[in-house]
RORO-829406 format. One line per field, with one value per atom (N, C-alpha, C): atom name; z negated, x negated, y; residue in one letter; residue number from 1. Coordinates in steps of 0.05 Angstrom, whole numbers, padded with zeros to 5 digits. Layout:
at	(CA,...)
w	(Z,...)
u	(X,...)
v	(Y,...)
aa	(A,...)
i	(NUM,...)
***
This chain:
at	(N,CA,C,N,CA,C,N,CA,C,N,CA,C,N,CA,C,N,CA,C,N,CA,C,N,CA,C,N,CA,C,N,CA,C,N,CA,C,N,CA,C,N,CA,C,N,CA,C,N,CA,C,N,CA,C,N,CA,C,N,CA,C,N,CA,C,N,CA,C,N,CA,C,N,CA,C,N,CA,C,N,CA,C,N,CA,C,N,CA,C,N,CA,C,N,CA,C,N,CA,C,N,CA,C,N,CA,C,N,CA,C,N,CA,C,N,CA,C,N,CA,C,N,CA,C,N,CA,C,N,CA,C,N,CA,C,N,CA,C,N,CA,C,N,CA,C,N,CA,C,N,CA,C,N,CA,C,N,CA,C,N,CA,C,N,CA,C,N,CA,C,N,CA,C,N,CA,C,N,CA,C,N,CA,C,N,CA,C,N,CA,C,N,CA,C,N,CA,C,N,CA,C,N,CA,C,N,CA,C,N,CA,C,N,CA,C,N,CA,C,N,CA,C,N,CA,C,N,CA,C,N,CA,C,N,CA,C,N,CA,C,N,CA,C,N,CA,C,N,CA,C,N,CA,C,N,CA,C,N,CA,C,N,CA,C,N,CA,C,N,CA,C,N,CA,C,N,CA,C,N,CA,C,N,CA,C,N,CA,C,N,CA,C,N,CA,C,N,CA,C,N,CA,C,N,CA,C,N,CA,C,N,CA,C,N,CA,C,N,CA,C,N,CA,C,N,CA,C,N,CA,C,N,CA,C,N,CA,C,N,CA,C,N,CA,C,N,CA,C,N,CA,C,N,CA,C,N,CA,C,N,CA,C,N,CA,C,N,CA,C,N,CA,C,N,CA,C,N,CA,C,N,CA,C,N,CA,C,N,CA,C,N,CA,C,N,CA,C,N,CA,C,N,CA,C,N,CA,C,N,CA,C,N,CA,C,N,CA,C,N,CA,C,N,CA,C,N,CA,C,N,CA,C,N,CA,C,N,CA,C,N,CA,C,N,CA,C,N,CA,C,N,CA,C,N,CA,C,N,CA,C,N,CA,C,N,CA,C,N,CA,C,N,CA,C,N,CA,C,N,CA,C,N,CA,C,N,CA,C,N,CA,C,N,CA,C,N,CA,C,N,CA,C,N,CA,C,N,CA,C,N,CA,C,N,CA,C,N,CA,C,N,CA,C,N,CA,C,N,CA,C,N,CA,C,N,CA,C)
w	(-00074,-00083,-00056,-00056,-00031,-00041,-00027,-00036,-00013,-00022,-00004,-00009,00010,00009,00021,00007,00016,00015,00038,00041,00059,00055,00069,00075,00089,00097,00101,00123,00135,00149,00163,00180,00200,00196,00218,00206,00183,00172,00185,00178,00189,00167,00176,00153,00136,00110,00094,00094,00091,00090,00069,00046,00025,00033,00048,00060,00077,00095,00113,00100,00079,00063,00049,00035,00020,00039,00063,00082,00091,00093,00101,00082,00057,00039,00033,00045,00040,00061,00051,00068,00084,00072,00086,00082,00101,00101,00107,00088,00092,00095,00120,00127,00126,00111,00105,00121,00141,00161,00157,00177,00180,00184,00210,00220,00233,00240,00255,00278,00291,00316,00309,00282,00273,00259,00263,00249,00260,00285,00298,00297,00287,00287,00267,00248,00230,00244,00267,00284,00289,00288,00293,00271,00246,00222,00224,00218,00222,00205,00183,00167,00166,00186,00186,00189,00172,00171,00171,00194,00195,00203,00188,00196,00203,00219,00227,00206,00203,00186,00203,00187,00200,00218,00215,00233,00253,00256,00275,00302,00324,00350,00358,00343,00347,00353,00364,00369,00343,00319,00297,00288,00274,00266,00241,00233,00211,00183,00184,00160,00168,00151,00153,00128,00133,00107,00112,00091,00091,00064,00065,00039,00036,00013,00010,-00016,-00014,-00036,-00058,-00047,-00063,-00072,-00064,-00071,-00044,-00043,-00018,-00020,00002,00003,00025,00018,00037,00039,00065,00072,00088,00080,00093,00088,00103,00097,00074,00074,00050,00059,00081,00087,00094,00105,00112,00087,00064,00039,00019,00030,00015,-00011,-00010,-00034,-00049,-00037,-00050,-00070,-00068,-00086,-00106,-00104,-00123,-00111,-00125,-00113,-00110,-00115,-00115,-00088,-00067,-00039,-00034,-00040,-00033,-00050,-00073,-00092,-00080,-00069,-00058,-00032,-00016,00009,00000,-00020,-00031,-00040,-00057,-00064,-00042,-00025,-00001,00014,00016,00029,00011,-00013,-00033,-00039,-00038,-00043,-00072,-00084,-00110,-00111,-00088,-00082,-00060,-00066,-00042,-00042,-00019,-00015,00002,-00008,00007,00003,00022,00020,00021,00037,00042,00021,-00004,-00023,-00030,-00022,-00027,-00057,-00072,-00100,-00107,-00120,-00127,-00151,-00151,-00175,-00170,-00191,-00195,-00216,-00207,-00224,-00222,-00248,-00248,-00259,-00244,-00253,-00239,-00258,-00248,-00232,-00239,-00226,-00200,-00196,-00170,-00177,-00164,-00167,-00144,-00149,-00130,-00130,-00105,-00103,-00083,-00092,-00075,-00079,-00059,-00061,-00062,-00058,-00057,-00028,-00022,00003,00008,00033,00040,00045,00057,00065,00047,00034,00015,-00006,-00023,-00046,-00061,-00073,-00090,-00116,-00127,-00151,-00149,-00161,-00162,-00136,-00131,-00108,-00088,-00064,-00045,-00059,-00053,-00065,-00048,-00053,-00042,-00066,-00058,-00077,-00073,-00092,-00089,-00102,-00089,-00100,-00097,-00118,-00117,-00123,-00105,-00111,-00113,-00134,-00137,-00148,-00132,-00138,-00135,-00156,-00158,-00175,-00182,-00200,-00183,-00190,-00176,-00195,-00189,-00203,-00181,-00190,-00173,-00189,-00174,-00187,-00164,-00174,-00157,-00161,-00136,-00136,-00123,-00136,-00123,-00102,-00080,-00058,-00064,-00076,-00082,-00111)
u	(00025,00038,00049,00041,00050,00065,00088,00106,00103,00100,00095,00116,00130,00148,00136,00132,00118,00136,00137,00153,00141,00151,00138,00158,00151,00163,00193,00197,00225,00234,00216,00221,00244,00267,00289,00310,00310,00328,00328,00349,00351,00339,00331,00322,00346,00342,00366,00369,00393,00399,00383,00379,00364,00334,00323,00296,00295,00315,00319,00322,00338,00343,00321,00304,00279,00256,00258,00237,00239,00264,00267,00252,00252,00238,00210,00199,00171,00151,00128,00107,00095,00094,00082,00101,00099,00114,00098,00088,00072,00088,00087,00097,00075,00078,00056,00057,00073,00074,00097,00098,00119,00148,00153,00177,00175,00151,00143,00161,00172,00187,00215,00224,00250,00251,00228,00227,00245,00254,00271,00262,00280,00274,00251,00245,00223,00196,00195,00170,00161,00180,00178,00173,00172,00166,00140,00135,00113,00087,00094,00073,00071,00082,00080,00054,00047,00022,00032,00030,00040,00016,00018,-00003,00014,-00003,00008,00006,00028,00029,00023,00021,00016,00041,00063,00087,00094,00076,00081,00067,00080,00067,00071,00056,00058,00028,00026,00000,-00012,00001,-00011,-00036,-00054,-00080,-00074,-00095,-00089,-00095,-00109,-00111,-00115,-00109,-00114,-00125,-00143,-00153,-00148,-00140,-00135,-00141,-00146,-00147,-00125,-00110,-00087,-00093,-00095,-00101,-00122,-00144,-00165,-00162,-00142,-00138,-00142,-00164,-00171,-00154,-00138,-00121,-00127,-00124,-00126,-00099,-00089,-00062,-00066,-00056,-00060,-00037,-00034,-00010,-00020,-00045,-00057,-00062,-00051,-00056,-00088,-00099,-00126,-00147,-00136,-00149,-00137,-00121,-00110,-00097,-00082,-00068,-00049,-00041,-00023,-00040,-00066,-00085,-00098,-00094,-00106,-00116,-00125,-00133,-00163,-00180,-00208,-00219,-00213,-00221,-00212,-00186,-00176,-00191,-00196,-00212,-00238,-00252,-00277,-00276,-00257,-00253,-00247,-00230,-00221,-00247,-00263,-00287,-00307,-00308,-00328,-00321,-00294,-00284,-00283,-00286,-00288,-00260,-00242,-00213,-00205,-00186,-00176,-00148,-00132,-00106,-00106,-00094,-00091,-00062,-00048,-00021,-00022,-00008,-00008,00018,00026,00049,00045,00060,00053,00066,00064,00071,00102,00115,00144,00149,00129,00130,00121,00139,00134,00115,00096,00078,00061,00053,00032,00013,-00013,-00033,-00055,-00065,-00088,-00115,-00133,-00156,-00182,-00202,-00228,-00227,-00212,-00210,-00193,-00179,-00164,-00136,-00116,-00087,-00081,-00071,-00061,-00030,-00017,00010,00023,00040,00054,00085,00098,00126,00148,00137,00157,00166,00190,00198,00228,00232,00259,00275,00261,00273,00263,00280,00273,00252,00259,00239,00235,00212,00206,00222,00226,00243,00257,00283,00297,00311,00312,00325,00305,00313,00294,00288,00262,00249,00230,00224,00203,00188,00165,00152,00154,00153,00153,00127,00111,00085,00085,00074,00069,00040,00026,-00002,-00003,-00015,-00019,-00047,-00064,-00092,-00104,-00119,-00130,-00114,-00091,-00074,-00050,-00043,-00025,-00007,00018,00039,00056,00062,00079,00098,00121,00142,00153,00162,00179,00208,00222,00250,00266,00286,00306,00321,00327,00342,00372,00381,00410,00416)
v	(00281,00256,00242,00218,00200,00177,00169,00148,00127,00102,00080,00060,00050,00025,00001,-00019,-00044,-00067,-00081,-00105,-00127,-00150,-00172,-00195,-00212,-00239,-00234,-00220,-00216,-00240,-00254,-00278,-00271,-00285,-00281,-00264,-00255,-00235,-00208,-00194,-00166,-00147,-00125,-00104,-00097,-00100,-00092,-00062,-00054,-00025,-00011,-00022,-00007,-00002,-00022,-00015,00009,00009,00029,00057,00056,00081,00091,00074,00082,00091,00076,00085,00112,00122,00152,00170,00164,00183,00175,00157,00147,00160,00167,00177,00153,00129,00105,00082,00064,00042,00018,00000,-00022,-00047,-00059,-00085,-00105,-00125,-00144,-00171,-00170,-00194,-00213,-00229,-00249,-00235,-00232,-00220,-00192,-00189,-00161,-00155,-00175,-00172,-00162,-00163,-00156,-00127,-00112,-00086,-00065,-00066,-00049,-00022,-00001,00027,00032,00016,00021,00022,00010,00011,00040,00058,00086,00103,00091,00107,00119,00145,00159,00148,00133,00123,00095,00082,00051,00040,00023,00006,-00022,-00038,-00066,-00083,-00108,-00128,-00153,-00171,-00195,-00216,-00232,-00254,-00281,-00302,-00328,-00337,-00327,-00335,-00313,-00294,-00273,-00277,-00265,-00264,-00234,-00217,-00188,-00178,-00155,-00143,-00130,-00132,-00122,-00133,-00117,-00128,-00148,-00162,-00182,-00166,-00146,-00128,-00100,-00082,-00054,-00041,-00022,-00005,00022,00035,00065,00075,00103,00117,00136,00135,00153,00166,00191,00211,00199,00188,00180,00150,00136,00107,00092,00074,00060,00034,00028,00007,-00014,-00039,-00061,-00073,-00075,-00085,-00110,-00134,-00159,-00177,-00198,-00217,-00234,-00245,-00261,-00288,-00299,-00326,-00329,-00311,-00311,-00319,-00309,-00311,-00330,-00350,-00372,-00363,-00342,-00330,-00350,-00370,-00390,-00407,-00405,-00420,-00403,-00379,-00360,-00333,-00314,-00287,-00283,-00303,-00299,-00290,-00307,-00297,-00270,-00263,-00236,-00215,-00222,-00204,-00198,-00217,-00213,-00197,-00199,-00182,-00154,-00150,-00124,-00109,-00124,-00111,-00105,-00122,-00118,-00093,-00085,-00063,-00037,-00041,-00017,-00010,-00027,-00020,-00025,-00009,-00015,-00021,-00021,-00031,-00050,-00073,-00091,-00101,-00098,-00108,-00132,-00152,-00176,-00190,-00210,-00225,-00255,-00269,-00297,-00316,-00312,-00327,-00329,-00306,-00303,-00300,-00292,-00289,-00260,-00244,-00217,-00214,-00198,-00195,-00171,-00158,-00139,-00147,-00151,-00159,-00142,-00130,-00115,-00132,-00132,-00148,-00137,-00132,-00123,-00098,-00080,-00054,-00055,-00076,-00078,-00083,-00071,-00077,-00092,-00117,-00135,-00134,-00126,-00120,-00140,-00157,-00175,-00165,-00154,-00145,-00165,-00191,-00214,-00218,-00227,-00231,-00223,-00213,-00207,-00231,-00250,-00277,-00298,-00313,-00335,-00329,-00312,-00308,-00333,-00337,-00359,-00359,-00336,-00335,-00309,-00306,-00281,-00276,-00248,-00241,-00228,-00222,-00209,-00182,-00176,-00151,-00136,-00113,-00098,-00082,-00069,-00054,-00022,-00007,00022,00032,00046,00056,00085,00098,00128,00132,00148,00153,00185,00193,00219,00224,00239,00239,00213,00203,00177,00159,00168,00152,00139,00114,00098,00083,00085,00069,00053,00027,00011,-00006,-00013,-00027,-00044,-00069,-00085,-00079,-00076,-00069,-00090,-00099,-00118,-00105,-00117,-00106,-00106,-00127,-00129,-00125)
aa	(M,M,M,K,K,K,K,K,K,I,I,I,V,V,V,V,V,V,F,F,F,S,S,S,D,D,D,L,L,L,H,H,H,Y,Y,Y,D,D,D,T,T,T,I,I,I,P,P,P,D,D,D,K,K,K,I,I,I,K,K,K,S,S,S,V,V,V,A,A,A,N,N,N,E,E,E,A,A,A,D,D,D,Y,Y,Y,L,L,L,F,F,F,F,F,F,L,L,L,G,G,G,D,D,D,G,G,G,G,G,G,S,S,S,R,R,R,L,L,L,G,G,G,D,D,D,L,L,L,L,L,L,F,F,F,H,H,H,H,H,H,G,G,G,L,L,L,V,V,V,A,A,A,V,V,V,K,K,K,G,G,G,N,N,N,C,C,C,D,D,D,D,D,D,T,T,T,P,P,P,F,F,F,P,P,P,R,R,R,E,E,E,S,S,S,V,V,V,M,M,M,E,E,E,I,I,I,E,E,E,G,G,G,V,V,V,K,K,K,C,C,C,L,L,L,V,V,V,T,T,T,H,H,H,G,G,G,D,D,D,L,L,L,Y,Y,Y,S,S,S,V,V,V,K,K,K,R,R,R,G,G,G,L,L,L,L,L,L,P,P,P,L,L,L,S,S,S,Y,Y,Y,R,R,R,T,T,T,K,K,K,E,E,E,L,L,L,G,G,G,C,C,C,T,T,T,L,L,L,V,V,V,C,C,C,Y,Y,Y,G,G,G,H,H,H,T,T,T,H,H,H,Y,Y,Y,A,A,A,E,E,E,I,I,I,V,V,V,E,E,E,E,E,E,D,D,D,G,G,G,I,I,I,T,T,T,F,F,F,L,L,L,N,N,N,P,P,P,G,G,G,A,A,A,I,I,I,H,H,H,S,S,S,P,P,P,M,M,M,T,T,T,G,G,G,T,T,T,P,P,P,S,S,S,Y,Y,Y,A,A,A,Y,Y,Y,V,V,V,V,V,V,I,I,I,Q,Q,Q,G,G,G,D,D,D,K,K,K,M,M,M,T,T,T,A,A,A,K,K,K,I,I,I,V,V,V,D,D,D,I,I,I,Y,Y,Y)
i	(1,1,1,2,2,2,3,3,3,4,4,4,5,5,5,6,6,6,7,7,7,8,8,8,9,9,9,10,10,10,11,11,11,12,12,12,13,13,13,14,14,14,15,15,15,16,16,16,17,17,17,18,18,18,19,19,19,20,20,20,21,21,21,22,22,22,23,23,23,24,24,24,25,25,25,26,26,26,27,27,27,28,28,28,29,29,29,30,30,30,31,31,31,32,32,32,33,33,33,34,34,34,35,35,35,36,36,36,37,37,37,38,38,38,39,39,39,40,40,40,41,41,41,42,42,42,43,43,43,44,44,44,45,45,45,46,46,46,47,47,47,48,48,48,49,49,49,50,50,50,51,51,51,52,52,52,53,53,53,54,54,54,55,55,55,56,56,56,57,57,57,58,58,58,59,59,59,60,60,60,61,61,61,62,62,62,63,63,63,64,64,64,65,65,65,66,66,66,67,67,67,68,68,68,69,69,69,70,70,70,71,71,71,72,72,72,73,73,73,74,74,74,75,75,75,76,76,76,77,77,77,78,78,78,79,79,79,80,80,80,81,81,81,82,82,82,83,83,83,84,84,84,85,85,85,86,86,86,87,87,87,88,88,88,89,89,89,90,90,90,91,91,91,92,92,92,93,93,93,94,94,94,95,95,95,96,96,96,97,97,97,98,98,98,99,99,99,100,100,100,101,101,101,102,102,102,103,103,103,104,104,104,105,105,105,106,106,106,107,107,107,108,108,108,109,109,109,110,110,110,111,111,111,112,112,112,113,113,113,114,114,114,115,115,115,116,116,116,117,117,117,118,118,118,119,119,119,120,120,120,121,121,121,122,122,122,123,123,123,124,124,124,125,125,125,126,126,126,127,127,127,128,128,128,129,129,129,130,130,130,131,131,131,132,132,132,133,133,133,134,134,134,135,135,135,136,136,136,137,137,137,138,138,138,139,139,139,140,140,140,141,141,141,142,142,142,143,143,143,144,144,144,145,145,145,146,146,146,147,147,147,148,148,148,149,149,149,150,150,150,151,151,151,152,152,152,153,153,153,154,154,154)
***
């Protein structure tokens, strides 16, 4: 069983204590861009997967692909696939790479959508969420099974 903490769109905020706390128990930490220069000690997390967002000036890649316990994951910020207009371009890219989980940010809107064999996971935003409070996502993968939930930070 592997635990993943997924968060995005930190921008100029500091890492909330709750993220630091759950990061300690996570096997992986997915940062989906925008605020990469503010990650601080989380840069040293043994399972950090970080991508560059449209507001970043970091050496992170624009996307990353990995397999965790049989689940192939795409990690990206989302701006390259115009996610504010819909998920179709991101869906095409996810299928092209053979992934069944895609984690993306950029919209500042938390949601989990399952469509056509793909789980689209947007953890929302730490800075200026579109609705509600700042949030992150908590994912558990065991074998080829995955569960995910959105968690409010405050």
